[in-house]
C-alpha atoms as one frame of an Amber mdcrd trajectory, in Angstrom:
protein
  22.742 -32.996 -43.447  22.209 -30.332 -40.979  19.566 -31.032 -38.044  17.170
 -28.049 -37.399  18.534 -27.711 -33.925  21.663 -26.291 -35.414  19.960 -23.544
 -37.735  17.880 -22.478 -34.672  21.136 -21.724 -32.383  22.655 -19.779 -35.062
  19.403 -17.669 -35.595  18.963 -17.045 -31.785  22.690 -15.892 -31.371  22.239
 -13.372 -34.272  18.942 -11.921 -32.621  20.499 -11.469 -29.434  23.404  -9.423
 -30.930  21.138  -7.371 -32.916  19.005  -6.453 -29.737  22.372  -5.491 -27.670
  23.396  -2.974 -30.420  19.850  -1.487 -30.357  20.047  -0.969 -26.809  23.287
   1.050 -27.166  21.999   3.185 -29.910  18.837   4.164 -27.652  21.183   5.159
 -24.677  23.145   7.359 -26.965  19.971   9.235 -28.108  18.787  10.107 -24.699
  22.000  11.704 -23.885  21.781  13.967 -26.774  18.472  15.077 -25.682  19.794
  15.948 -22.233  22.413  18.072 -23.652  19.978  20.060 -25.870  17.688  20.795
 -22.865  20.870  22.356 -20.950
């Protein structure tokens, strides 16, 4: 038997990792735009 609290913790950890990856991709796109303007 797995309690609902255990399932919730795993889902929250996966969501936090996905958000960090999205932030890194946005920073790379901003750097590319600055190079094109120069």
